[in-house]
N, C-alpha and C positions, 0 to 999 in steps of 0.2 A: 159203810163200805160201798153200797150201791150208789149212794149220793156222791161219794168221792169219785167213783168210776165214771159216773155221768158227767161230772165236772171236767174230768180229764178228756173225755170224748168230745165235749163241747169246745174245750180249749184247743184240741187238736184240729177240729173242724174249722175253728176260727183262724188258726194259724195257717192251715192249708188254703183257706179262702184268701187271706191276706197275701200269701206267697203267689197264688194264682193271679190275683189282681195286679200285684207288682210285676210279675212276669209278663202279663198281657200288656200292661202299660209300657214296660221296658221294651218289649218286642215291638210295640207299635211306634215307639219313639226312635229306636235304633234301626228298625227295618220298615220304613214307610213303603208305600206302593212303588215298585221300581219304575224309574223314569223310562227306562227302555221298554218295559212292558206296556206302559201307557202310550208311548209313541207308536209302538207296534200295533196297538189296538186302533189308534187313530188312522194309521195307514190302512188297516184292514177295512175300516169304515169307508174310507175314500175309495178303495178298490171295489167294495160292494156297490157303491153308488155308480161307479163306472161300469160294472157288469150289468147293472139294471138298465143303464142307458144303452149299452150294447145290445141287450136282449130286446129292447124296444125297436131297434132297427139299425142296420149297418150300411144303409144305402149311401148316405153322405155324412159320415161322422165328422163333426166340426172340431171336437176336442181330441188332442193327441192321445190321451189315455184310452178313449173309446176306439180310436183308430187302431191302436196297438192290440187291444183286446179283440176287435173284430178281425184283424189280420192274423191273429194268433202268433205274432212274432214281434220281437223287440230288436230293431236295427240299431246297433251300437257302433259308433265310430271308434276304432281302436288303432293304436300305433302298430307298425309291423316290425320295428326294430328299436326296442328300448328295454334292454336287459333288466329283468326283475319285475318290470311293470307290464310290458306287452310285447311279445315277439311272435312272429309267424314262421312256422317250419316250412320246409320245402313241400310238405304234403298239404299246406294251407291251413294247418291247425294253429290256433292262437293259444298262448299261455302267459301267465303272469298275474300280478296283483290286480291290475285293472280288469283283466279278463275275468278273474274270479269274482270281482265285485259285480260286473255286468251279468254274470251267470246267476249270482245270488238274487239280483233284482228280477231277472227274467223268471226264475223259479218262484219268487214271491207273487209275481203277476200271473203265473200259470201259463206262460207262453214260451216259445222256443227263442233262443238267442241267435241272432243273425249278425255275425261280426263283419263289419265293413272297414276296409283299410283306409286310414286317413294319415296325414302328416301335419306338421306344424303350419304349413301354408294352406292346406285344403280343409282342415277340420271345421272352421267356422263357416266357410262357404257351403260345404256339404250340409251342414245343419240348417243354414238359412234357406237353402234350396230344397229342403225336406227330403234329401237323399238318405238321411239317417234320422232316427228319433231322439237319440241321446248320444252325447260325446263324453267319453271317459278316456282322455288322450293326453295325459301329462300337461294339461292346459292351465297355466297360471291365471289366477283371477286378478285382473287389474281394472281400474276405473274405465279405461278406454274401451275395453271389451264388453262392458256392461251394456253399451248401446247396441251391440251386435247380437249377443246371445243372453240367455237368462241362466245365471249360475245358481247352483244348489248349495245352500249353506245349512249346517256346518260343512266345512271343506273336508275332503277325505284324505288329504296329505299336504305336506309342505316341504319346499326345498329352498335352497339358496343357489345363487349362481357362482361358479368358480372359474378362475383362470388357470388353465393347465398348460404346462410347458416343460421343456427339458429341465432336469434337475439341476444342471450346472448353470442355467440362465439366471442372471442377477436381477430378478424382478420380485419386489415385495409389495408394491402398492401401485396406485394409478400414476403417480409421478414417474415411475419407471417405464410406463407403457406409452407415454406421450410420443407420437410420431411413429409408433410401431403398428404392424398390421396383425389383426386378430381374425381368426376364422370363426364364424358363428352360424347357427341354423337360421334359415329364412323364417321370418315371422316371430322370432323370439321377442318377448316384451322388454328384455334388457338391452336390446340393440341400441335404442336411442340413448340410453344411459351411457353406454360405452362410447358412443359418438361424442357425447358431451365432454368426455375426458380426452378428446383429440386423438382417438385411436382409429386407425383405418379399418374398414370391415371388408372381409371377403365372405360371401354367403354360400351356403350349400343346402341342398334339398333334404338330405338325409343325415342322421348322426353317423352312419357308417362312412359316408364320404368325408366327414370331418376327420375321422380317425385315419382314413387313407391319406388325406392331405397332410396330416401331422407326420405320418410315417414316411411320406415321400419328401418331407422337408419343404412342402409348399406353404405350410403354416408353422411359424415359430410358436404360436399360442392358439389354443382353441378355447372357446368360452361356452359353457353349457351348464345345465343343472347338475348339482353335485350327485344327485341320484343316478345319473347316467354313468358316472365313473365308479360306482360302488364296487362292482365285480372286477373292473379293470385294475383298480388300485390295490387289490388283494392278489393279483396275478404277479408272481415273482419277476418274470421277464419284462412285463410292461411297466410295473412300478419301479423297476431299477432304472429305467430311462426317463420316465415322466413323473411329475408330481404336481400337487396343487400349490400354486404360487400365492394366491389369496382369494377370499370369497367376499360376496356382497349381496345385497338385495334379497332378503328372505321373501319367499313368494308362496302363498297358499294355492293349492290346486283344487279346482272344482269341477264337478260334473256340470254339464250344460244342456239345456233344452231350448227350442226356439222361443221367441217372445210371444208369437201369436198362437192362440189356441192351446196353450200348454199349462194353464193355471192349475188344473186338477192334478196333472202329472207332476208338476213342480212341488205342489203341496205334499203329495204322496212321497216323493223322493226326499223331501225335507224331513218328514217324520221317520222314514227309514234310516236316514243318516244319523238322526238323534239316537234311534234305537241301536244302530250298529256301533256307534261310539260308546254309548252307555253300557251296552252289553259286551263290549270288547270284541265284536265281530270283525271290525276293520283291523284291530290289532292282531287277532288270531290269524287272519288271512295274510297280513304282512309278515308275521313270523314264519308262517308256512312257506312263503316265497323268499325268505331270508333277507328281508329288508330291515332297515333301521326303524325301530319302533318308538323312538323317543318322543316324537310329536304325537303319535297316536296314544301313548300312555298318558300324556298330559291331557289330551282331549277326552279320554275315557274318564279321568277323574273330574274334569270340568262338567261333562254332560251327565254324570251320575248325580249331580246336585239338583234338587228340585228348584232351586233359585234360578236356574238357567231356563226354566220353562215358564212362559207367560200364562196368565189365567185361561186364555183361549187355546192353549196347547202349542202355540208357536214358539220358536226359540227366542229367548230374551236377547235384545240387541247388544247388551253389555257382554254377552258370552260369545258373540260372533266375531270372528277375525275380519276386519274390514279389508276390502280390496286395496291393492297397492296402486298408487297414482304414479304412473310412469311418464306422464306428460312433461315436456320441457316448458319453460316459461313462454307463454304465447303473447304476453302483453309487453314484451321487452321493446324498447325503443330501437328502431333500426330500419334498414331498407326492406328487409324481408316482411315484417308485419305491415309496414306502410304500403308496400307493393301489393300485398294480399288484400288489404281493405280496399285499395283503389280498384283492383281488378274485380272484386265482388260488386262494387258500386257500378262499375262500367257494365258488367254482365247483366245486372239487374235492369239497367236502363235500356240496353240493346235487346236483350232476349226476353225481358219480362219476368225472369226468375233468376235469383242470385245463385251463382255457382259457388261451390265451397272450395276455397283456396287455403284450407287449413295447413296444407303441406308447406306453405310459404310463411306461415305465421310464427313458427318456431325458429329462433335464431340458429339453433344447432342444425336443424334440417335444411334451413336456407343456406347456411354456410357449406353444408355438404353438397347441395345442389350446385353452388358456385364452384366448388372444387371439381365436381363432375364436369361442368362446362369447361373449366380450365384444362382438365385432362383430355377432354374430347378435342378441344382446339389444338392442343399440343400434339395429340395423336393424329388428327387429320393432316395438320401441317407437316408433321414428321413423316407420315406415310407417303404423302405426295412427293416431298423432297427425296425420300429414300428410294421411291420407285423410279424417279427421274435419274438418280445417280446409278442405280443398278442397271437401268435400261441403257444408259450411255456406255457404262462399263462393259456390259455383255455385248452390246452392238459392236463396240470397238474390238473386243477380244475375239469375237466370232470371225472377224475379218483380219486377224493378226497373220503376219507372214510366217510365224513359227507354227508348224502343223500340230505338234502335241498340245500347244496352248489352245488352238482352235478346238481340238478334239475334247479336251478337258472341259472347256467352256460349254461345248455342245451337250456333253453329258450332264453337267450341272444344271443347265437350263431345262433339259428334258426332265430331270427329277423334279424341278420346280413346277413344270407344267402338268405333270402327271400325278402329283401328290395333292390330296385335298387340303384346303387351307386350314381346317381345324387340326388336322394331323401335323402339319408343319408348325402350327402355333404350339401344339403340345410338345413337340420335339425341342422347340426353342425354349420352352419353359423348363423341361427336364435338364437341358444343358446349363441354363442359367442357375437353376436351383441347386445343381450339383457342384457349382464352382464358386458361388458367392451367396451372401445373405440375401434372401429373396425379400423384396419390398415392392410397393406400388411403383416407385420410380424405376426399379429394375424391370418390372413387368412392362412398363411403358416403353423402355428402350428395346426390349425383346420384341414387342409387338410392332414397333416402327420398322425394325430390321426385317421381321418375317413378312409383313405386308409389302414392304419394298421389294424383297427378294421374289415373292410370289408373282406380283404384277410386273416386276422388272424383267423376269424371265420371258414373259410374253412380249413386252414392249421391246426388249433387246432383240428378240428374233425378228420382230416387225422391221426394226431399223436395218438389220442385216439383210433381210429379204429385199428391202427397198434399195439398198446399196448394190446388191447383186443385179437387180433389174436395171438399175441405172448403168451399171458397167456393161451389161449386154447390149444396151441401146446407145451407148456413148459413141460419138464419131471416132473413127480410127485415129489413134494417137492421143486421144484425150482420156483422162482418168476421172471417174466420178469421185467427188469429195464426200467425206463422212458428214460434214455439216449439211450438205445438200440432201443426203439420205435421211437425216433427221427431219428435215423440212418436208420431204416427200412422205415420210411415215407419220406426219404430225397428227393426222386424224386418229390413227390407231394408238399413238403414244398418249394423246389426250384422253382417249377412251379408257386406257388402263390407269391413268392418273386419277380419273374420276372413280373408277372401280376401286382403287385403293382407299379413297376417301369414304365411299359407301360401305366398304367392308370393315371399317374401323370398329364397329361395335363387337365384332367377334373377339376383340382383345379382352373383353370382360371375362372370357372363359379362363384366362390365366391370371386374373386378379387386378386388371387395370380398372380403377374406379372411374371409368368414363360415364357419360351422362346416362346412357341406357342402363348400365349396371346399377348406378345409384338409384334411378327411378324404380327399377325392379325391386331393389332392396326395400325401398320405402313405401311401395304400393300397399302393403298390408296394414300400414298405419293411417292411410288416408280414408276418410269417410266417403269420398266421392272419387272412384277410380276413373270416371270419365274425365274429370279435370286433370288427373295425373297423366293420363295418356294424351290428353289434348296438349299439355305442356310439352310432352315428348315429341308429338307430331310437329308442333310449331317450331321447336328447336331444330330438329333434323331437316325439316323441309327448308327452313331458312338457311341452315348451314350448307346444304347441298346446292341450293340456288346460288349462293355466293361463290362456292368452289367452282361450279360449272361456268358461272359468268367469268371468273378470273381466268380459268383455263381456256375458255373459248377465245378470250382476248389473246392469250399466248398462242393458240392455234392459228388465229388470223395473222399474227405477227410472223410465225414460222412459214405459213403459206405465201405471205407477201415476199418474204426473203427468198423463198424457193422460186417464185415467179420472176423476181428480179434477176436471180442467178441464171435461170434458163434463158431469159431474154438477152442477157449479156453474152451468154455463150453462143446464142444464135447470131448475134451481131458480129 
């Protein structure tokens, strides 16, 4: 009996031991060391090394991480109006998905978060100028931006770009957009892609100004990340009027730090990003801010796999989403690339250093620049002719025999002289947008009329004043002629014609794609802004010299005619 009991006890112990071993092995196989915990530990080790460096001295910290720890603050560039991701209240408080991520990072570092407002145009410049330490500002990661800032991967979000317009508009793809005008944010990486499909661009500094332009019928379509429209498309009133026409270009979003002195900070943020994906931190924050979590769910599953971590702890290249290449073909055969290479060769010979004319190497951007030149020439020529016509008409009407007509003309010219040009341009836009389909050609016509009206009011008054002066000094029995008055007022008339030509760039405010407007839109894509503005300076200087030269010849002709008339009258 005792022997049998001992055997049972031994068998039970053996069975328990086998079960324990199997359970341990099973647990070890099914639940390896969490990837997120390992990444968090590596981030802690990097932070400890940074704190040790900060403790050794903060006089002139060379590394970004040490600078942040020594300053006790993390300066993060954040958007001020991007619903769901980052918005700033009237009290100056930031909130949203990206703000929560920034706060989480600052808490991990043990420093306070200092939110710095940025937008699509300034975020890279502020980072490059060390005005901020980190940018988390809805910035898409593309190949072209890699040379400007250092992106952190894995990415924290992904979007696609969508075309939004009135629900009744018959637009389904790019073929329906050819020749149309789309309103876009300045600096968006998708802008060049839109240009490639022969769509005209009107750019705006803020997302809110895009929505205002759509509501005021200044834009038939606006193009932006789909995330921007998330809350709007769920609003009954807005969604009843507008909808997504089609989407394109999936784009990963990345945090970014400067290239120089940020190796340790970049490595720390990389490990934190792995940990926040694997542990579902990014996903939880997005859900709390009521954002779409589809991308983050996929990333959580991806980064929970040990296979995505290299032996040294860095993220495996196969698991990282590559940056998008938004460049247009730069090796295409054509005048643009050929001209760019020739100018670079000439600059290298003359200046000893080669200037970068990348802006001309792309056929799409070169064609856009040519369009800008064409619109500028048409605008300047139209403004000069329009000013001359308005001046002659007002000058004649101010001297009309019918008093009410003189009074009405005097009132109209007074309005033109006392109203600022931008305000007149805006009124012209409102009138045109409310009566017809607004386009670049319509904007050009409006600008020509407004520039002519504004300068013609002054020139018309000058002609009338010359006519009055001539009538006062004319011999008894003689009447001063209108043509003679125009000749006498030639100097003032020519001055206002030149002023009309010089004021032509203001037309860009209502959507005319003239040269200055085009250059401004493309500036953020040029690696050398000096060259970009050099092109602008040469173009406008040359154009104004030609206009002044031609109008000076007209002035001499008018003055010669006036002199001959006066001589004949004396004889």
